[in-house]
Every structure is written in C-alpha cells, then in structure tokens.
Backbone bond lengths (Angstrom), bond angles and torsions (degrees), N, CA, C in turn:
res aa  C-N    CA-C-N  psi(-1)  N-CA   C-N-CA  omega(-1)  CA-C   N-CA-C  phi
1 M - - - 1.447 - - 1.528 110.36 -
2 V 1.300 117.40 128.25 1.444 121.62 179.26 1.537 107.61 -119.42
3 S 1.322 114.53 132.51 1.466 118.44 -179.92 1.522 110.33 -128.77
4 V 1.314 116.78 153.76 1.456 122.54 177.64 1.525 107.00 -80.12
5 I 1.336 117.52 119.13 1.478 120.41 -174.99 1.520 112.06 -93.97
6 N 1.306 116.75 -21.97 1.476 118.50 -179.32 1.513 110.49 -156.86
7 T 1.296 117.15 141.76 1.463 122.87 174.28 1.510 106.94 -121.51
8 V 1.319 116.21 127.90 1.471 120.89 -177.21 1.531 108.97 -108.27
9 D 1.329 116.06 122.93 1.452 120.01 172.67 1.517 107.85 -85.73
10 T 1.325 117.54 104.58 1.474 121.00 -171.51 1.518 112.83 -82.15
11 S 1.351 117.05 -18.35 1.462 121.74 -173.15 1.516 112.59 59.83
12 H 1.332 117.41 22.01 1.469 118.93 169.56 1.517 108.56 -65.07
13 E 1.315 116.94 146.27 1.481 121.11 -175.43 1.523 111.24 -93.91
14 D 1.300 118.84 4.23 1.465 121.91 179.90 1.534 108.14 -155.37
15 M 1.305 115.25 -177.20 1.462 120.46 -175.41 1.514 113.28 -55.13
16 I 1.323 117.69 137.79 1.461 123.91 175.52 1.534 108.31 -89.25
17 H 1.314 117.37 127.59 1.467 121.19 -176.39 1.521 113.06 -100.00
18 D 1.333 116.03 -25.25 1.467 117.61 -178.89 1.509 110.47 -153.13
19 A 1.327 115.51 152.36 1.473 122.41 176.39 1.519 106.63 -145.97
20 Q 1.335 115.46 124.95 1.471 119.80 -174.61 1.519 110.31 -133.31
21 M 1.352 115.53 128.23 1.462 120.51 171.75 1.525 109.22 -79.27
22 D 1.335 116.84 147.46 1.462 119.84 174.69 1.524 110.14 -75.90
23 Y 1.319 116.75 178.20 1.463 123.16 -174.71 1.538 112.07 -54.77
24 Y 1.320 116.12 -39.55 1.475 119.10 -175.67 1.526 113.24 -92.02
25 G 1.329 116.83 -1.43 1.468 119.27 179.16 1.527 114.06 71.91
26 T 1.345 116.77 20.22 1.467 119.00 -176.83 1.528 110.81 -104.13
27 R 1.333 116.90 -17.66 1.468 120.28 -179.42 1.499 111.36 -128.85
28 L 1.327 115.04 147.14 1.452 122.62 -179.07 1.515 109.07 -121.64
29 A 1.314 117.04 127.11 1.482 121.97 174.12 1.500 107.88 -106.41
30 T 1.361 116.16 136.24 1.447 121.40 179.53 1.541 107.85 -130.61
31 C 1.347 115.40 156.20 1.465 118.98 175.97 1.517 109.15 -144.08
32 S 1.332 115.45 158.15 1.456 119.13 -166.11 1.510 113.04 -150.52
33 S 1.345 114.48 166.46 1.478 120.32 172.03 1.507 111.85 -66.24
34 D 1.343 118.16 -11.68 1.471 119.71 177.24 1.538 112.33 -78.38
35 R 1.343 115.27 7.63 1.463 124.35 174.53 1.526 115.44 77.49
36 S 1.340 115.83 5.98 1.462 117.85 -177.13 1.515 111.98 -109.03
37 V 1.347 113.95 159.54 1.450 123.19 171.39 1.531 105.92 -119.41
38 K 1.319 118.28 130.81 1.456 120.53 -179.30 1.527 110.36 -122.56
39 I 1.324 115.58 147.28 1.461 120.91 177.68 1.543 108.06 -125.13
40 F 1.330 114.67 128.08 1.452 121.16 -179.04 1.535 111.23 -118.09
41 D 1.320 116.57 145.84 1.465 122.62 168.18 1.526 105.55 -86.73
42 V 1.307 117.65 116.86 1.461 120.84 -176.73 1.533 112.56 -114.56
43 R 1.340 116.58 23.09 1.462 119.02 179.67 1.522 110.60 -66.36
44 N 1.318 115.67 146.46 1.470 123.95 176.05 1.540 111.78 53.40
45 G 1.325 115.28 36.84 1.474 118.50 177.26 1.524 114.00 74.57
46 G 1.327 117.21 7.55 1.464 119.58 -179.58 1.522 111.26 -85.36
47 Q 1.327 116.23 179.59 1.461 121.95 177.01 1.518 109.52 -154.29
48 I 1.327 115.86 83.76 1.459 120.36 -178.12 1.530 107.68 -104.19
49 L 1.324 117.28 124.10 1.473 121.42 178.36 1.529 108.88 -69.89
50 I 1.363 114.91 118.13 1.471 119.44 179.70 1.529 110.48 -93.72
51 A 1.347 115.75 -39.93 1.468 119.44 -175.77 1.516 110.58 -148.55
52 D 1.321 116.10 145.14 1.459 124.06 173.71 1.534 105.19 -124.86
53 L 1.326 116.57 100.25 1.457 122.11 -168.82 1.518 110.68 -94.54
54 R 1.306 116.25 120.60 1.460 122.32 179.45 1.508 109.75 -116.71
55 G 1.310 116.48 130.55 1.468 121.43 -177.80 1.509 111.10 -177.89
56 H 1.336 115.80 -22.95 1.474 119.87 176.93 1.526 110.54 -85.45
57 E 1.346 114.47 152.53 1.472 120.05 -178.30 1.515 110.68 -114.45
58 G 1.305 117.66 20.34 1.461 122.53 178.42 1.502 109.03 -158.84
59 P 1.339 117.30 -179.81 1.473 120.41 177.29 1.517 111.26 -55.25
60 V 1.341 117.37 137.87 1.471 122.58 179.51 1.531 106.97 -100.44
61 W 1.333 116.06 118.16 1.445 121.45 -171.40 1.526 113.71 -84.79
62 Q 1.329 116.62 -38.20 1.469 118.09 -170.00 1.523 111.69 -151.18
63 V 1.325 114.61 149.98 1.473 120.80 174.22 1.527 107.30 -129.23
64 A 1.342 115.79 154.67 1.481 120.61 -179.36 1.540 108.68 -149.16
65 W 1.329 115.40 128.59 1.469 120.94 175.66 1.500 110.86 -84.92
66 A 1.324 117.62 134.98 1.453 122.27 170.58 1.542 108.19 -77.33
67 H 1.329 115.83 163.82 1.466 119.56 176.70 1.527 110.22 -64.63
68 P 1.348 118.23 141.04 1.469 119.50 -174.76 1.541 114.09 -65.17
69 M 1.313 118.37 -13.91 1.470 118.61 177.75 1.546 110.80 -63.40
70 Y 1.337 116.00 -18.13 1.458 121.17 178.03 1.528 113.22 -98.09
71 G 1.328 115.60 5.59 1.467 120.13 -176.59 1.543 109.64 100.30
72 N 1.312 115.56 -171.95 1.467 120.69 178.91 1.527 108.25 -91.38
73 I 1.323 114.63 99.11 1.465 120.92 -174.93 1.540 109.39 -129.34
74 L 1.330 114.32 134.73 1.482 120.78 179.86 1.529 108.46 -131.43
75 A 1.329 116.88 134.32 1.463 121.37 174.45 1.524 109.48 -106.56
76 S 1.339 116.25 147.37 1.453 121.07 175.81 1.506 109.49 -138.72
77 C 1.337 116.51 150.87 1.472 120.18 179.44 1.514 109.37 -135.14
78 S 1.336 114.95 153.88 1.473 118.19 -168.56 1.523 113.03 -144.86
79 Y 1.335 113.16 166.65 1.450 122.44 171.43 1.539 111.25 -61.85
80 D 1.326 116.65 -20.43 1.466 120.63 -178.02 1.531 113.95 -75.98
81 R 1.368 115.61 6.58 1.471 123.60 176.75 1.524 112.90 79.34
82 K 1.339 116.41 5.82 1.477 118.88 -175.66 1.514 112.50 -108.71
83 V 1.351 113.99 149.82 1.455 121.42 167.12 1.534 105.33 -114.59
84 I 1.325 116.68 127.56 1.477 120.09 177.43 1.519 108.11 -116.29
85 I 1.328 114.25 134.91 1.471 120.33 175.84 1.531 106.47 -109.32
86 W 1.349 115.04 121.75 1.452 122.42 -176.82 1.508 109.09 -105.99
87 K 1.340 116.49 145.69 1.459 120.40 179.36 1.508 111.09 -137.17
88 E 1.326 114.84 141.23 1.470 119.29 176.09 1.510 109.93 -92.05
89 E 1.317 116.57 122.40 1.459 122.26 176.27 1.535 108.43 -126.18
90 N 1.324 116.23 119.82 1.462 121.58 178.57 1.523 111.29 54.50
91 G 1.330 115.98 41.59 1.475 119.82 174.23 1.501 114.69 84.81
92 T 1.336 118.27 -2.17 1.474 121.24 -179.67 1.508 110.54 -118.04
93 W 1.341 115.79 132.72 1.455 120.69 179.07 1.521 109.61 -89.32
94 E 1.337 115.99 129.51 1.467 122.09 -179.72 1.524 109.73 -134.90
95 K 1.333 115.12 154.23 1.465 119.92 171.53 1.528 108.54 -69.18
96 T 1.331 116.89 126.36 1.479 118.97 -179.86 1.538 112.02 -107.85
97 Y 1.342 115.66 -21.83 1.479 119.33 179.11 1.500 109.27 -159.87
98 E 1.338 115.38 141.87 1.479 120.49 177.65 1.536 106.97 -128.58
99 Y 1.328 115.66 125.28 1.470 120.41 -179.51 1.525 107.39 -108.13
100 T 1.356 115.23 126.85 1.457 119.83 -176.97 1.526 111.70 -124.92
101 G 1.341 115.11 31.75 1.466 120.20 -174.43 1.515 116.57 -85.00
102 H 1.338 118.13 3.47 1.474 120.08 177.93 1.514 111.88 -104.02
103 D 1.329 115.84 153.81 1.455 121.83 -176.37 1.522 112.13 -98.86
104 S 1.302 117.58 1.70 1.461 121.45 -176.84 1.511 108.22 -154.11
105 S 1.317 116.00 -178.69 1.457 123.27 -178.70 1.533 111.31 -48.81
106 V 1.357 115.99 135.98 1.481 120.23 172.17 1.511 106.71 -99.28
107 N 1.321 116.07 118.56 1.454 121.83 -167.31 1.529 115.04 -98.97
108 S 1.327 116.76 -21.47 1.458 119.21 -173.20 1.520 111.00 -150.89
109 V 1.329 115.42 139.77 1.472 121.62 173.60 1.537 108.58 -132.48
110 C 1.303 117.25 140.29 1.453 121.18 -179.52 1.525 109.67 -149.63
111 W 1.346 117.13 126.65 1.458 121.20 177.45 1.522 110.83 -79.18
112 A 1.300 115.88 141.36 1.476 121.96 176.03 1.532 109.25 -69.09
113 P 1.331 118.03 159.79 1.476 120.56 173.20 1.531 108.89 -53.00
114 Q 1.333 115.48 145.61 1.469 118.94 -170.19 1.541 112.31 -65.28
115 D 1.352 116.62 -20.19 1.472 120.72 178.82 1.531 112.06 -60.06
116 Y 1.339 117.31 -25.30 1.452 121.89 -174.76 1.532 112.73 -88.28
117 G 1.319 116.24 -9.15 1.451 119.04 -171.67 1.512 109.68 104.04
118 L 1.321 115.14 -171.20 1.466 120.63 -177.71 1.527 107.58 -92.70
119 I 1.335 115.65 93.30 1.484 121.50 -177.14 1.531 107.57 -126.39
120 L 1.324 116.29 131.42 1.456 122.14 179.95 1.527 109.28 -117.55
121 A 1.353 116.64 127.06 1.461 121.09 173.03 1.546 107.27 -96.67
122 C 1.346 115.92 139.20 1.451 121.76 -176.81 1.530 107.22 -132.81
123 G 1.332 117.29 127.26 1.451 122.25 178.87 1.520 111.02 -110.13
124 S 1.322 116.99 135.65 1.462 120.91 -171.75 1.536 114.17 -128.85
125 S 1.331 116.26 156.85 1.462 122.65 176.09 1.527 112.08 -66.96
126 D 1.341 118.00 -12.93 1.462 119.75 176.11 1.534 111.45 -77.67
127 G 1.355 116.23 0.05 1.466 121.99 177.60 1.513 114.54 91.34
128 A 1.327 116.82 -8.00 1.465 119.88 -176.53 1.523 111.61 -99.22
129 I 1.334 114.16 157.89 1.475 121.76 173.17 1.534 106.43 -121.11
130 S 1.334 116.62 127.95 1.463 121.04 177.87 1.522 109.37 -105.27
131 L 1.321 116.87 146.44 1.450 121.74 174.35 1.534 107.58 -122.08
132 L 1.322 115.19 116.94 1.460 121.66 -178.09 1.526 108.00 -103.09
133 N 1.317 115.82 120.72 1.470 121.62 -175.22 1.515 110.08 -117.95
134 Y 1.341 116.64 117.82 1.467 120.14 -178.51 1.532 109.60 -74.09
135 T 1.315 116.15 122.62 1.458 120.78 -176.38 1.516 112.49 -106.76
136 G 1.354 117.69 2.17 1.437 121.50 178.61 1.508 112.63 103.66
137 D 1.337 117.17 160.29 1.452 122.82 178.34 1.546 113.50 55.11
138 G 1.321 114.94 36.68 1.459 119.46 177.59 1.521 114.61 74.29
139 Q 1.337 117.34 8.51 1.486 120.23 -176.91 1.519 111.51 -99.74
140 W 1.317 115.04 140.50 1.488 121.68 178.62 1.536 108.47 -123.69
141 E 1.326 115.34 129.49 1.446 120.47 177.24 1.528 107.07 -96.77
142 V 1.343 115.66 134.86 1.449 119.96 -175.12 1.536 110.65 -112.02
143 K 1.327 116.23 131.15 1.483 121.60 169.31 1.515 106.47 -121.73
144 K 1.334 115.60 141.91 1.449 118.23 -176.16 1.530 110.86 -128.63
145 I 1.332 115.50 133.92 1.482 121.41 172.42 1.517 104.81 -99.52
146 G 1.328 116.38 104.39 1.464 119.79 179.04 1.513 111.50 -76.58
147 N 1.331 115.22 146.98 1.479 121.34 177.68 1.520 112.89 49.99
148 A 1.323 116.41 42.90 1.478 121.29 177.45 1.517 109.82 -63.19
149 H 1.326 115.92 -42.07 1.473 121.84 176.04 1.521 107.59 -135.19
150 T 1.329 117.35 121.77 1.458 118.63 176.51 1.518 108.92 -62.64
151 I 1.265 116.96 143.24 1.483 128.55 -174.32 1.520 115.70 68.33
152 G 1.314 118.87 -15.60 1.479 117.50 175.11 1.497 115.01 146.60
153 C 1.333 114.51 152.07 1.477 123.36 174.39 1.522 108.42 -109.22
154 N 1.311 116.03 130.92 1.468 121.77 -176.32 1.525 113.81 -104.51
155 A 1.346 118.00 -23.08 1.455 119.27 -172.47 1.529 111.09 -156.27
156 V 1.339 114.74 146.59 1.466 121.64 174.35 1.539 109.12 -135.35
157 S 1.331 116.53 143.53 1.465 120.84 -179.64 1.523 109.81 -151.75
158 W 1.319 117.22 126.14 1.464 122.18 -176.72 1.532 111.82 -79.29
159 A 1.318 115.57 145.26 1.466 120.97 168.12 1.527 109.00 -71.35
160 P 1.302 118.50 146.01 1.467 120.17 177.66 1.523 110.64 -63.33
161 A 1.330 116.50 152.87 1.470 120.36 179.62 1.526 109.53 -85.23
162 V 1.310 113.86 56.90 1.482 121.67 179.86 1.522 106.68 -134.19
163 V 1.301 117.16 124.32 1.466 121.25 179.10 1.531 107.82 -70.38
164 P 1.370 117.74 124.95 1.472 118.50 177.51 1.518 112.42 -54.69
165 G 1.331 116.69 129.61 1.455 121.91 -179.80 1.519 114.03 86.52
166 S 1.353 117.21 -2.57 1.461 119.56 -176.45 1.520 112.99 -66.52
167 L 1.327 117.35 -24.45 1.455 120.28 178.97 1.524 110.21 -63.00
168 L 1.323 115.06 -32.53 1.470 120.39 -176.34 1.523 110.79 -95.33
169 E 1.341 118.01 -29.98 1.468 119.31 -168.81 1.523 116.12 -111.64
170 Q 1.337 117.53 -19.98 1.464 119.02 -170.59 1.537 112.41 -67.62
171 P 1.347 118.29 121.59 1.444 118.74 175.36 1.536 108.63 -68.41
172 S 1.314 115.95 142.07 1.462 118.94 -175.97 1.509 110.69 -65.45
173 G 1.339 115.64 142.75 1.443 121.40 176.39 1.527 114.26 83.33
174 Q 1.320 117.70 -12.04 1.469 119.83 -179.61 1.526 108.86 -87.43
175 K 1.325 115.81 131.77 1.481 118.97 -178.90 1.535 108.77 -75.01
176 P 1.326 116.75 127.56 1.465 118.71 -177.33 1.545 111.14 -69.14
177 N 1.304 114.33 152.71 1.453 120.26 178.05 1.520 108.84 -90.43
178 Y 1.340 115.94 91.81 1.464 119.78 -176.97 1.532 110.73 -71.98
179 I 1.306 115.63 135.98 1.457 121.22 169.89 1.536 105.62 -117.16
180 K 1.328 117.14 120.22 1.443 119.16 -178.33 1.546 109.73 -74.45
181 R 1.334 114.31 130.47 1.461 120.30 176.71 1.521 109.62 -140.20
182 F 1.330 115.77 150.87 1.456 120.04 167.81 1.511 110.18 -147.24
183 A 1.310 116.25 160.51 1.465 122.15 178.43 1.528 108.68 -108.94
184 S 1.330 115.30 150.65 1.462 119.77 175.65 1.520 108.89 -137.17
185 G 1.338 116.43 154.62 1.457 121.63 178.11 1.496 109.51 -129.65
186 G 1.346 117.10 144.12 1.448 118.26 -173.24 1.526 116.67 -144.43
187 C 1.345 113.15 -176.93 1.462 121.60 -177.80 1.518 111.86 -77.64
188 D 1.319 117.52 -1.75 1.482 122.28 174.59 1.528 110.16 -89.70
189 N 1.353 116.06 10.41 1.486 123.22 179.89 1.524 113.55 69.79
190 L 1.338 116.53 11.07 1.487 120.97 -174.33 1.515 111.63 -108.11
191 I 1.348 113.39 152.80 1.452 120.76 163.51 1.531 104.62 -108.52
192 K 1.311 116.64 134.98 1.445 120.05 177.37 1.522 109.89 -121.87
193 I 1.332 114.55 145.90 1.464 119.33 176.16 1.544 107.31 -112.21
194 W 1.318 114.84 129.03 1.471 122.14 -176.35 1.530 108.96 -112.36
195 K 1.338 113.82 142.48 1.461 119.58 -177.03 1.525 108.13 -133.14
196 E 1.342 115.67 138.90 1.443 119.20 178.18 1.534 111.08 -87.23
197 E 1.330 115.60 125.12 1.473 121.58 176.54 1.499 108.97 -129.67
198 D 1.315 117.64 121.56 1.471 123.02 -179.56 1.512 113.09 50.19
199 G 1.342 114.50 42.09 1.470 118.38 176.93 1.507 114.91 81.36
200 Q 1.334 117.28 -3.66 1.484 120.87 179.93 1.533 109.04 -113.42
201 W 1.331 115.06 148.28 1.447 120.83 179.55 1.521 110.19 -95.30
202 K 1.351 114.48 125.00 1.479 121.07 -179.41 1.511 110.13 -119.98
203 E 1.337 115.42 145.69 1.469 119.89 175.65 1.544 106.79 -74.55
204 E 1.346 115.27 122.86 1.459 119.89 -176.98 1.527 110.98 -98.33
205 Q 1.302 116.87 -39.95 1.482 121.33 -175.67 1.518 110.05 -145.78
206 K 1.345 114.62 150.37 1.462 123.45 170.59 1.503 106.79 -119.18
207 L 1.320 117.67 123.93 1.460 120.50 -179.12 1.532 109.57 -109.65
208 E 1.329 115.29 118.37 1.455 119.70 -176.40 1.515 112.03 -116.36
209 A 1.338 116.36 125.41 1.461 122.43 174.44 1.518 110.27 -162.34
210 H 1.326 116.91 -31.14 1.460 121.14 -178.64 1.517 111.68 -75.83
211 S 1.354 116.42 149.21 1.465 120.60 -178.70 1.530 111.96 -108.21
212 D 1.355 116.45 7.82 1.446 121.03 178.03 1.524 108.02 -152.74
213 W 1.335 118.18 -178.77 1.458 121.26 -175.11 1.523 112.34 -50.73
214 V 1.317 115.79 135.63 1.467 121.03 174.27 1.538 105.23 -83.76
215 R 1.325 116.38 121.41 1.461 122.99 -175.73 1.532 113.75 -90.99
216 D 1.341 117.00 -32.64 1.466 119.11 -179.94 1.536 110.20 -153.79
217 V 1.325 114.52 150.46 1.460 121.45 171.54 1.517 107.36 -133.60
218 A 1.328 117.62 145.32 1.466 121.86 -179.81 1.509 108.49 -142.32
219 W 1.323 116.60 113.25 1.456 122.19 176.93 1.533 107.21 -80.48
220 A 1.299 116.95 127.75 1.452 121.05 -174.64 1.518 111.97 -72.77
221 P 1.335 118.01 143.76 1.480 121.66 172.24 1.516 109.66 -58.85
222 S 1.336 116.68 158.79 1.451 120.95 -176.44 1.527 110.62 -143.52
223 I 1.314 116.00 145.56 1.453 120.97 172.88 1.515 111.98 -103.86
224 G 1.343 114.88 3.30 1.474 120.15 177.84 1.507 113.81 107.52
225 L 1.339 117.16 18.56 1.476 120.27 172.62 1.535 107.79 -71.90
226 P 1.331 116.63 160.58 1.477 118.37 -174.10 1.521 115.39 -67.04
227 T 1.331 118.01 -20.61 1.478 120.05 -175.49 1.524 112.54 -92.47
228 S 1.342 115.40 133.65 1.458 121.02 170.53 1.537 109.07 -100.42
229 T 1.338 117.47 143.65 1.457 122.36 -174.88 1.507 111.35 -134.01
230 I 1.332 115.87 135.61 1.479 122.94 175.63 1.520 107.41 -130.50
231 A 1.342 116.12 137.20 1.475 120.88 171.51 1.519 107.96 -105.49
232 S 1.323 115.35 143.87 1.479 119.94 177.06 1.521 109.25 -137.84
233 C 1.334 116.15 150.87 1.455 121.32 175.26 1.506 110.02 -140.57
234 S 1.331 114.86 161.36 1.452 118.58 -166.79 1.524 113.13 -147.79
235 Q 1.329 112.33 166.96 1.463 121.56 171.28 1.536 110.32 -61.01
236 D 1.320 117.47 -20.57 1.473 121.10 -179.32 1.526 113.33 -78.20
237 G 1.351 115.89 0.85 1.482 120.65 175.99 1.506 113.27 83.69
238 R 1.335 118.32 1.23 1.457 120.09 -175.78 1.525 111.98 -104.24
239 V 1.329 115.07 146.52 1.460 123.08 172.51 1.505 108.17 -116.95
240 F 1.325 116.69 125.74 1.472 121.73 177.68 1.520 109.92 -112.20
241 I 1.314 115.08 145.43 1.478 122.23 167.90 1.518 105.88 -108.55
242 W 1.351 113.84 120.34 1.484 120.70 178.86 1.523 109.46 -100.83
243 M 1.316 116.44 134.02 1.477 119.42 -179.39 1.516 109.53 -128.29
244 C 1.336 113.99 141.35 1.469 120.33 175.66 1.516 108.16 -130.73
245 D 1.312 115.61 122.27 1.470 120.83 -177.46 1.519 113.22 -99.86
246 D 1.364 116.46 -10.64 1.461 115.18 -178.42 1.509 111.10 -100.43
247 A 1.321 116.72 138.13 1.462 123.44 -171.22 1.527 112.66 -60.53
248 S 1.345 117.21 -26.14 1.455 120.07 -177.86 1.513 110.98 -74.25
249 G 1.338 117.45 -15.64 1.475 120.59 177.02 1.507 114.07 77.35
250 N 1.324 116.86 24.25 1.481 119.33 -174.32 1.516 114.43 -95.06
251 S 1.327 117.50 -20.25 1.444 118.00 -170.69 1.529 111.39 -123.72
252 W 1.346 115.59 101.22 1.479 121.80 -178.92 1.535 109.32 -107.89
253 S 1.330 115.90 135.62 1.472 118.44 176.57 1.540 110.04 -123.45
254 P 1.349 116.71 135.04 1.447 120.83 -178.38 1.520 113.15 -90.61
255 K 1.321 115.84 145.79 1.466 121.32 172.69 1.532 106.14 -128.83
256 L 1.322 115.82 129.73 1.462 119.12 179.44 1.540 109.80 -74.32
257 L 1.352 115.45 118.26 1.461 119.53 176.82 1.515 109.43 -75.72
258 H 1.351 116.46 -49.09 1.457 120.31 -178.19 1.525 109.16 -168.35
259 K 1.341 115.60 151.51 1.464 120.71 171.94 1.515 107.27 -109.15
260 F 1.354 116.13 113.19 1.455 122.16 179.82 1.541 110.20 -89.49
261 N 1.314 116.26 166.19 1.466 119.94 -176.44 1.537 111.61 -89.65
262 D 1.290 117.31 4.06 1.455 120.61 -177.14 1.531 109.70 -147.84
263 V 1.306 117.69 172.05 1.469 122.04 177.49 1.534 109.62 -54.67
264 V 1.320 117.69 142.92 1.465 121.25 173.45 1.527 106.77 -109.37
265 W 1.312 115.74 119.72 1.460 121.04 -172.66 1.538 113.82 -85.46
266 H 1.350 115.92 -42.17 1.462 117.58 -170.12 1.511 113.27 -143.75
267 V 1.331 115.71 147.80 1.475 123.35 172.30 1.523 108.27 -129.46
268 S 1.319 117.33 141.93 1.476 121.57 -178.14 1.514 111.66 -150.08
269 W 1.357 115.87 131.21 1.452 120.70 -178.37 1.508 111.14 -87.78
270 S 1.325 116.67 148.68 1.457 121.33 166.61 1.539 107.36 -69.84
271 I 1.312 116.26 163.57 1.479 121.36 -174.93 1.532 109.37 -60.98
272 T 1.320 117.41 -34.06 1.459 120.74 -178.99 1.525 113.24 -87.05
273 A 1.343 115.82 0.43 1.483 123.14 174.68 1.511 113.75 63.78
274 N 1.321 118.42 18.74 1.473 118.56 179.20 1.530 112.34 -103.69
275 I 1.353 115.40 -6.82 1.471 118.65 177.85 1.528 108.40 -130.55
276 L 1.344 116.16 135.35 1.450 121.83 176.71 1.511 110.80 -113.78
277 A 1.352 116.04 127.69 1.465 119.64 175.75 1.520 107.89 -95.93
278 V 1.313 116.57 138.37 1.452 122.71 -177.72 1.530 108.46 -129.70
279 S 1.340 117.33 128.90 1.458 118.94 175.67 1.518 109.90 -125.61
280 G 1.326 114.72 143.35 1.483 118.28 -173.22 1.516 113.51 -145.51
281 G 1.334 112.68 -175.66 1.457 121.11 -176.85 1.514 114.80 -68.88
282 D 1.347 116.79 -5.46 1.460 120.21 177.42 1.529 110.60 -87.00
283 N 1.340 117.05 10.73 1.489 122.54 179.24 1.510 112.47 64.87
284 K 1.325 117.98 23.69 1.466 120.52 -179.74 1.517 111.34 -120.94
285 V 1.314 114.88 150.42 1.486 121.72 167.90 1.532 105.50 -113.12
286 T 1.310 116.36 127.83 1.457 120.14 175.52 1.513 109.71 -118.98
287 L 1.331 116.54 147.56 1.452 122.79 177.94 1.529 108.47 -111.40
288 W 1.332 114.84 135.45 1.470 121.33 -174.09 1.528 109.53 -126.43
289 K 1.340 114.45 142.22 1.448 120.38 179.05 1.510 110.01 -133.73
290 E 1.345 116.09 143.85 1.458 120.80 178.80 1.518 109.29 -84.24
291 S 1.321 115.39 129.89 1.469 119.39 179.35 1.540 108.78 -87.20
292 V 1.342 114.68 174.38 1.464 120.06 -175.75 1.525 111.98 -59.84
293 D 1.344 117.07 -30.86 1.474 119.04 -177.75 1.540 112.68 -86.31
294 G 1.331 115.53 7.05 1.467 118.87 176.17 1.516 114.23 89.42
295 Q 1.324 117.86 -0.03 1.461 121.64 177.85 1.536 109.64 -86.03
296 W 1.344 115.69 147.26 1.462 119.61 178.90 1.532 109.25 -98.51
297 A 1.315 116.58 132.15 1.477 120.97 -177.86 1.513 109.22 -126.02
298 C 1.333 116.28 143.06 1.463 121.49 175.94 1.529 108.37 -76.45
299 I 1.326 116.20 124.12 1.462 120.02 -178.38 1.526 111.99 -105.26
300 S 1.354 115.84 -2.08 1.464 118.29 179.27 1.497 110.05 -165.94
301 D 1.325 113.28 168.35 1.429 121.23 179.09 1.521 105.38 -146.32
302 V 1.319 118.01 108.63 1.447 120.10 -179.52 1.518 107.62 -103.66
303 N 1.324 116.75 115.50 1.454 120.74 -178.56 1.513 107.57 -131.82
304 K 1.321 115.21 83.75 1.486 120.21 -169.67 1.534 108.77 -116.75
305 G 1.311 116.84 130.24 1.449 120.13 174.54 1.520 111.02 83.70
306 Q 1.338 114.91 169.35 1.458 120.84 -174.03 1.519 112.60 -94.96
307 G 1.344 117.77 -26.68 1.449 121.47 -173.59 1.522 111.80 -77.27
308 A 1.332 114.31 170.08 1.476 120.02 177.86 1.538 109.46 -67.74
309 V 1.312 115.95 130.26 1.472 119.92 174.14 1.512 106.72 -87.09
310 S 1.328 116.30 106.33 1.462 119.81 -179.10 1.516 111.09 -91.52
311 A 1.349 116.35 -33.00 1.462 117.70 -177.76 1.495 112.48 -165.21
312 I 1.341 114.98 132.90 1.476 121.40 172.36 1.532 104.84 -136.44
313 T 1.298 117.97 132.66 1.453 120.69 -173.89 1.502 112.79 -97.04
314 E 1.324 114.77 143.57 1.448 123.36 175.39 1.508 109.62 -109.27
315 G 1.311 118.14 99.42 1.462 120.41 -179.09 1.531 109.39 71.52
316 Q 1.331 116.79 -170.37 1.448 119.24 -175.20 1.511 112.27 -92.62
317 Q 1.336 117.37 10.77 1.461 117.53 -176.52 1.542 109.78 -74.30
318 N 1.315 117.13 -136.10 1.436 119.34 -168.28 1.510 113.61 -76.77
319 E 1.305 113.63 166.96 1.466 122.34 -179.75 1.529 107.79 -62.19
320 Q 1.357 115.09 141.36 1.473 118.20 -178.16 1.514 111.66 -100.72
C-alpha cells in the first residue's frame, strides 16, 4: 500500500518540471516554467518556503542536490542554455557559479558520487555533455563531450562509486579502483555509457532498444553486488531495465518493464534500488518492484491532483 504523505503548495506560476528531496529528506527543491527554483523545509509534514531563486531566463527543467559533505549546494538547468549552481552561506542562498557553455537548452544535471569530488554532468539539446569539476577557490574546470547524442541529450545519470562484485570480492582495507562512469539518453533513441580513461571521456557502450527519444536514464544504486542496473524511459512509452552481469561492463541486456500508452518522462530508483518510480504523460506515478522470478510488477498507482505529474522524487537518488 502506498499513500501520499505530504502535498506541497509551491505557488509556482506554471508547470513544475522537477522536485528533489535533499540528502536528509528535510528539504524539497522545485523548479518550473515560471523560471524560478524554490526550496522548502518539509520537516514534520510542513512546507516552509526557504528560498525563491531567480536567475534563469527560461523554463527550469531540473534541479540536483550535491552531497552535504560539500555544504548546501543545488544545481539547476534551463531552456535558457544556462546551468546555475546555488550555495547556502550563513542561511542565505546565492548563485555561486553560472555555466554558459552550451548552445541550446540544458535538459539534465546530475552530481557525481561524492567519492569523486564535486563534479556535475550536464546534458544539452546541442548534443553535448559538459562535466563541471570544482577545483577549489571558486574555480570550476570544464570538460565537454561534443556530439554525445546527435540532435540532443535529454538525461544524464552517474554510476554508483561501487565496484560491481566488490561486496563479495573486495579485500578489507584495500582502496577500490574506481572507474568513473555515467549513462546518458538522447534524441537519437540511444542510451550511451561513458567511461573516464586517462582524464578523457570515452563512449564505452551504446544501448539500443527504444524506438523514439530517450527521455530519462537512471543508474541504480549498488551495495557491490555483481550486477549493474540502469532504467530508461522514452517517448515510445516503454520502460526498459538494463542489466550487466560482467565486471568489464561490456554486455548489457534489456528487459521491458512495461509499455505505457503515453510518453514516459522520468524514472527514479529508491535508495535500496528495489523499487522504481515511473512518471508519464498519463499524469500518473507508478511504483514497480522486481519479484523473485525476475518479473517486474506494479505495486502502486499514485494519481493525485488534476495537473500533470512531471516529477516526484524517491529518496535522494536520481531525478524522477
């Protein structure tokens, strides 16, 4: 049984595109076509507006919280081609960095696992993916993957900083050999997996199954089991679960979770990676769980309110 535990009246003046809880689940960030980003204190079922952040000049598509070890930091991206990084200092939220290196709408932002440092991946309609790496003293180093997806990139999602199989194999006390990876989805109907080698980003895999634009990708959290998992959704109404059992990451196989009757906008994993939230053009959010026999079953149907449900977040993991 799934129930709605809180409804937040954001007072946004237009459609809400994203809603993200912070790491501790005490604050909610929202963004909208009204060009604003808002932050609410939602402790104990409350909803106190903490900040109303203005700086974008177009619809704001997505927000992402950095890990709290770096302070209170929020990234936002917009149709105005900008990525803005906001930081709370002494109780006041201010713009700390603005990235204007894209030639078209920036559709997705996602922070890397905290083990890697403060790194933000940004996917844009100009087809490129930018990686912003904080180097200290207010400085950001930029790396760009040009033409990552022809016609545009819609989503980016980092792989967890856990070596597949490390739960079973890692000798205690030995520092794991992290390889940075992230997945992206684009208007070329493809999901791509990118891997960092010698400081450069290389395309490692192309995953083909969707017949229309890929709208979202979500790499599942991991505790170090041998299998890596990615969820993807598309304009074609389908949601796929991709699994890779080999440590080299070369062999991914798709399983169709469900075919919806409308575009599917977002997919988001629970922190324990056993439940997937799916939201789509039918104004519904559904929750799915894998059964013992490997089949995915819908365990809930959340259909609250009259407006389009563009995004509802499950825990602090990926964008929903």
